[in-house]
C-alpha positions as a printed NumPy array, in Angstrom:
array([[-27.196,  -2.945,  -2.183],
       [-26.966,  -4.031,   1.276],
       [-24.174,  -2.192,   3.431],
       [-22.093,  -5.143,   3.829],
       [-22.208,  -5.994,   0.11 ],
       [-21.426,  -1.953,  -0.536],
       [-18.437,  -2.348,   1.568],
       [-16.927,  -5.539,  -0.241],
       [-17.459,  -3.576,  -3.326],
       [-15.682,  -0.596,  -2.495],
       [-12.759,  -2.583,  -0.549],
       [-12.294,  -4.182,  -4.128],
       [-11.949,  -1.12 ,  -5.609],
       [-10.137,   0.588,  -3.412],
       [ -7.715,  -2.   ,  -3.975],
       [ -7.832,  -1.826,  -7.657],
       [ -6.936,   1.501,  -7.275],
       [ -3.97 ,   1.126,  -4.761],
       [ -2.604,  -1.253,  -7.088],
       [ -3.113,   0.87 , -10.028],
       [ -1.454,   3.858,  -8.262],
       [  1.438,   2.203,  -6.963],
       [  0.848,   4.264,  -3.421],
       [  1.121,   2.939,   0.045],
       [ -1.54 ,   3.324,   2.425],
       [  0.924,   6.03 ,   4.304],
       [  1.525,   8.193,   1.135],
       [ -2.968,   7.656,   0.271],
       [ -3.511,   8.942,   3.619],
       [ -0.967,  12.112,   3.883],
       [ -2.318,  12.715,  -0.093],
       [ -5.983,  12.596,   1.039],
       [ -5.75 ,  13.96 ,   4.575],
       [ -7.566,  10.923,   5.914],
       [ -6.484,   8.438,   8.859],
       [ -4.094,   5.399,   7.709],
       [ -6.433,   3.123,  10.253],
       [ -9.652,   4.594,   8.654],
       [ -8.075,   3.681,   4.943],
       [ -7.348,  -0.065,   6.311],
       [-10.652,  -0.559,   7.934],
       [-12.149,  -0.022,   3.967],
       [ -9.729,  -2.386,   2.642],
       [-10.841,  -4.661,   4.99 ],
       [-14.365,  -4.218,   4.473],
       [-15.067,  -2.913,   8.433],
       [-16.932,   0.09 ,   7.374],
       [-18.254,   2.2  ,   4.027],
       [-16.768,   5.551,   3.877],
       [-18.67 ,   8.714,   4.098],
       [-19.173,  11.086,   1.232],
       [-17.01 ,  13.656,   2.12 ],
       [-13.754,  11.129,   2.476],
       [-14.763,   9.499,  -0.707],
       [-14.498,  12.675,  -2.203],
       [-10.806,  12.854,  -1.019],
       [-10.061,   9.433,  -1.661],
       [-11.349,   9.923,  -5.269],
       [ -9.211,  13.22 ,  -6.012],
       [ -6.252,  11.271,  -4.818],
       [ -6.672,   8.44 ,  -7.318],
       [ -7.76 ,  11.214, -10.231],
       [-11.293,   9.324, -10.365],
       [-15.296,   9.949, -10.175],
       [-16.605,   9.144,  -6.716],
       [-18.838,   6.687,  -8.914],
       [-15.829,   5.088,  -9.968],
       [-15.929,   3.76 ,  -6.301],
       [-19.36 ,   2.911,  -5.398],
       [-21.431,   1.835,  -8.734],
       [-21.47 ,  -1.355, -10.143]])
């Protein structure tokens, strides 16, 4: 999968997780320890997260990292 496709797929899964959780971006940032602007960049498909960031994010949503990246 190309980087742009990976970012798009991840962004879609992130938006789904956010919608299911009813958490705000600032609350996700607080719980994960990740900067708000990074989470917004992920939503906007600007960048694909590093594995360490994915692990933190997955914990917030109580999901496996693979849920965010595997088709």
